[in-house]
N, C-alpha and C positions, 0 to 999 in steps of 0.2 A: 430708311428702307423697311420693308415689311419684317416684324419679327416673327421668326418662324416659331409655331407652337410646338409643344413637346409631346410625343407619345409615350406614356408609361404602361408597360406590360408586366402585370403581376403574375408570377409564376406559382402555381400550386400542382399537387398531384404527387403520385408515387414514382414518378421518373425524373424528377428535378435533379438530384444529386448523382445517382448512379449512372443515368443515360444522358441527361442533357448537358450536364457541365462538361463532361470530357469531350463532348462534339462541339461546344464552344471553345474548345482550346483552354479551358480553365484548369489549373492545376489543383489537383484532388485536395491538396493539403489546405487550400483556401475554402474549399466547400465542405465546412463543418455543420452538422446537423445543428439547428437551433440558432445559427448566426445569420445575420442580415447581409444581403449581398445587393449592390447596385453595378449592373453590368453594362458597359457602354463601349462603343466604338473607339471613342478617344477621351481619356480621363481628363486632359486639359479642357475638355468643352464643359465640363460640368461647373454650374455657377454656384449651386447651393448643394452641399452634401448633407444627406440625412445621417443624423446622429444613431450609432449602433450598426451602420452599414460599412462593410468593405467595398471599396470601389475596385471594380475588375474590368480589365479592358478586353475586348474580343472583336476581331474583324468580322465576325459573323453577324454582328448586331448592325443594323442600318443605321444611318446617320438620324439624328433628332429623335433617338429612340433610347429608353432606359429600360432594361429588364430588372425587375425587382424581386428578390426572395425575402420575405419578411422574417425578421428575427422572432425567435420563440417568445410569445407574449404579447407580441404587437398585433393590433387589428388594422385591418386595411382602412378604416375610418380614420386612423390615426395620421395617415398621409394626405387628407384632404382630396378625397377621390372626386374625379370630374368626369364629365360625358367624353373627353377625349382618352379616357384610361380604358385599358382592356385587360381582362383576367384570362390567362390561360390555364386550363386544367390539363396537365400533360399526364397521360395515362399510358402505361407500356402494355397492359392488357388489350386483347383485340376483341373481347366480348364486353357485354355491358357490366360496368362497374357501379353497383349501387351507391358507393361511397362518393363516387364522383358526381352522379347526378344530383345526390342530395346536396353535395357541397354546392353545386351550380345553382340549384334551387334557392338555397339559402342567400347566395350573393345576388341574384336576380331580386330576391324579396327586398333586400336590404338596399342595393343600388340599382334600381331599375333603368337608370340612364346610361349604365356601362356595359360595354360590349363584352359578353361571356362566351367564350367557345372551348369546345373539348378538343384536344389533340390527341390523336390515337396512333401509337407508335407500332408498327409492325416489325417484329424482330426476326432476325434470321433463325434464332434458336427455335422460336415458336414454329417457324416454317418447317423445321427439319423434325421436330419431336411431335408434330401432330398432322394428321392428314389435311392436304391442302384444301380439299373441298369443305371440311368441317371448319378450317379456320376462316375461308372466306363467308361460309354460311354465318358464322358467329359474328364477323365483322359486319357484314351487311345488316344483320338483326340489331346490333349494338347502335350503328348509325342511324337506322330507323327510328329506334326508341329515343335516341338523343334529340334528334330533329323533331320527332312528334312532341317532345317536350319544350321545343323552342329554343334549341341551342344548336348552333352550326358546328359542323364537324370539320376539322382538318386532317387528312390522313397522310402520314409520312412514313417512308421506309427507315430502316435503322440508321442509315449513313446519310440521309437526305436533309440534312438540317437546315439547309437554305430554304426549302419549300415552306418552313414554318413562317417565314416571313414574305412569301409571294404576295400574300394579301395586304401587307403592310403600306406598298406603293400606292395602290389605289385609295386606302383608308387615310393615308396622309393627305394625298390630293384633296379627298373629300373634306378632310379637317382644315385643310388651308382654306378651302372655298367657305365652309361654315364661319371660320374665324374673319375672313375677309367681309362676308356679309353681315356680320355682327357689327364689325368696326365701320363699315359703310353706313349701316343704320344709325349708329351713333353719332357719326360726322354729319349726316344729314339733319339729325335732331339738333345738333349744336348750331348749324347754320341757320335753322328754322326759328330756334327759340332762344338761343344765347349769343349769337353773334352781335345783335344791336346793343345788347348791355355790355359786352366786353368792349366794342368800340367806344360806347360812351365813356367808360372807364379810361380808355386810352387818351380820348380828347381831353378829359380833365388834367392829365399828366402834360398835355401839351401847352396849356395854358401858361405854365410857369417856365416852359423850356424854350418854346418857340414863338408862341403867339401874343407874348406881352410886349407892350409898346417898346420898352427899352431894347428888347432882342432884335425886334424887326427894324428900328432906327439904327442899329450897327450896320445893316446892309446899305441904308440910304445915305448915311453920314458923308460928309465931303472928304475927298482924300485929295490932297494937294498934287501929288504924284500921278494920280490917274484922271484928275479933272473931270471933265463931262463924260469921257470915255467909260467911266466906272458905271453910270447908269444903264448903259445898254447891256452890263455884264452883271447886274443885280440879281435877276433871275437865277442865272447859272450859278452864282456864289450861294445863294439860298438853297438852291436844289442839291448842291453839293454837300452842304451841311445837314439838311433835312434827310437826305437819303444815302448817308453814308453808312457803312455796316455797324459802327459803334453808337449811332446816333439813339436817343431815346426812343424816336418814332419808329425806327426800324426793329429794335429790340423788343419793343412791346407789341409790334405788328407781328413779329416772328412767333410770339408767344400764342396770339390768335391763329395764326397759320397752323402751328402744331395742335392746337385744340381742335380746329376744324378738320383736319385731315386725319387725326387720332393715330398717327404713326403708321398709316396704311399706303404709303407712296411706294410704288413699284418701280419708280425711276429715282434719279438723283434728286432728293429733296431739297438740297442746297440750290441746285440749278433751277428747279421750279420756283422756289421762293425768289431767287434772283430775277427771274422772269416777272414776277410781280413788282419787285422793287422798280426795275427798269421800265416797266409800264407806268408806275406811278410818277417816275421822274420824268419821263416823256410827256405826260399828261399835264403835269405841273408847269414845265417850261412852255409848252404849246399854249395854255390857258394865259400864261403871264403874257406872252408875246401877243395875244390878241387885244389886251387891255392895257398894257403899262405904255405910257408916252415914250417916243424914242427921240434921240437928241440928234439933231443935224450937224454936219460937220463944221457950219458957219458959226456954231456958238461958242463964245469965248470960255476960257479954262479958269477964269477967276471965280473965287469962292463966292463973291457977290451975285454973278450971273448964276451961278449954279443953284443957289438958294431961291434965287427968284424964279427961275424954272420950275422948281420943286414946287414951289408955292403956286404959281400960275396954273400948273397942270394939276395940282392936288396929288402929286406922285405919291407921298407917303400914305395919304388916306386910302387911295387906290390899291396899294401894295398890301397894306395891312388888311383891307376888306377882302382882297382876292386871296390871301393866304389863309384867313379864317374860314372862307368859303370852301377852300380846296380841302382842309383837313377837317372841317365839320361835315361835309357833304360828298364833295367829289371822291377823296380818297377813300371814304366809307363805301360809296357805291361801284367804284372801280375794283377795290379789292374784293367786295362780295361776289362780284360778276366773275372776277378771276377765280376765285376759290370753288364758286358754285360749278365752273367749266372744268376744273380740275377733278371734282367729284364726278361730274358726268363721264369725263374719259375713263376713269377707274370704274365706274358703274358698267361701262360697255364691256369690260372685261369679262364679266360674271356671264 
C-alpha cells in the first residue's frame, strides 16, 4: 500500500504557550517554556520520537500531522527540514508585528522550500478594549503587509482553533500527489534502466535451482506407479514447483516487483503480484502444451517403453530447451509487460 507522508508543522510566535496550547486541550503543566513538544492525534502512531520532546496527544490535530515546538537551543535545521514541512508563526496581535515578519523572512531565506505562514489571532479582549473599526483597520493593514512580503495569512477567532487546520486537507492531498508523482517517476526509470539488469541477475540464480540438467531430469524420470501417465503431467508438476510462493524464482521476482513499483500500489499489492504469478504459470503450461510430445493411451506402462518414447521424441531435450527459453526470455517479457501495465493504470490516477 502507499505509505502516507507526514506533515510536520513547526510552531513559533508569541501565542504558542498561553493561547494555542489550552485550545488544543493540552495541560498547562506540560507546556513549559523552553521544553520541546510533539503534538499528535494519536501517540501510538509515532514511529520515531525526537529526543528532548514530550509527546502530547490532541484530538484537534489532523491525522498524519505533527505539531512541533522546538526546545530551547534547538534549531529547525536539526530536524532535517523538508518541502513537506510548514512553519506557523502564531501571533496574538492583530496589528503588524515586526518581530514576526523578521522571523518569517529569516526562515524563508534559510529554508526557501518550506511553507511559511502567519497565523493572526483575534481575541475577545482586543475587541472589547479597542474600537472595532480601529482593530479591523489594523488587521487589514497587517494582512496586506504580510502578504506583500510574500507570506500567506490565516485569520482565526480566539476559539476557532479548527480553522487553523482547514488548509491542511488540501495541502496533504497535494503532498500525496507530489509524493505519488515522484515515486511514479522513480518506478518508470527503474523499468527503463534497471529492469533488464535485475532480471539477468535473477536468471543467474535459476541456473543452479531449476535449469541445471539434474533438476530438470527429476521431472522426466520414470515413475513405476505413474508410468506413461506421468509424461502428460510433467509441465504441471514443474509449474507447481517453479511458481509456488516459496520458490527462488517467485521470491526474487517479487523483489523486482517491489523495486519496480516503489511501494506506490494503491490496491492490494499481494493480489497484484499474484496476478503476475498466475499469468506466468498459465503461459508456462500453455507453451509446454504446444511443444511437448503427448502419450497416447495404447502405450505400455513398462520402463523400457517409457525410455524408448523419451528417446524417440527427444522429450528431455525439448523440455530442457523450453524451460530455458521460458525463463530466459518469455518470463522476462511477460513480467515487464505486466509491470508496465500496472504503472500505466497508476499513472491514469494522476
